[in-house]
N, C-alpha and C positions, 0 to 999 in steps of 0.2 A: 220207319225203323223196324228192325227185325227183333225177335225175342232176344237174340244174342247181344244186340246193342242196347237192350234195356235191362240187362242184368245188374244187380247191385254192384258187382265188381267193376264192370265197364262204366257204370255211372260214377263210381268213386274215382277211377282213373281219369275220366273225362273232366270231372270237377277239379281234380288236382292240377291238370294241365291248364284249364281255363283260369284257375286262380293264380297260376304262375306261368304266364304266356311264354317266358323264355326258357322254360324247363326243357331239358334235352337229356334223355336217358336211353341207355342201351337195354337190350332184353335182360341181360344179367342184373343190371341195376334195378330194373323194374321188379324182377323176381325177389331181390333182397328187400327192396323198399316195402313191397306189399306182401311179403312172405308167401310167394307163389311157387308152385312146382312148374316145371318147364312147359308141360302141356296146357295148363291153365293160363299161363302167361302168354303163350303163343296164340291161344284161342281169343284172349282178350285183345291182343294187339291186332290180330286179323280182323276182328269185329270193328275196332276203332279205325283201322286203315280203310276198310271197305266202306265205312260210313263217312269217310273223309274228315274224321276228327283229328287223326294223327297222320303224319307222313314220315317215311324213312329218309334219313339224310345219307349222303355219300359216306359218312363215317359210321354207318350202321347204328345210329341212334334215332330216337323217335321224338318229334317235336309237334307242336300244335299245327295243324294244317290250316293256315289262314288264307282265305281267298285273296287273289291278286297280290300276294306277297312274294 
């Protein structure tokens, strides 16, 4: 893991998705839910996608990236 994937915000988002495996949020919804500015939200999403915690769907939302699913 990199420092970006170990930040408190990234850990919070990861925990929320793991607690609710069916969670599917757009960038905008993530910004509202966690009161994030655009740059911070984008950085968190990038870290989580790079770490294969989240994946982007065809509908531009982010879901838990479950192996073999």
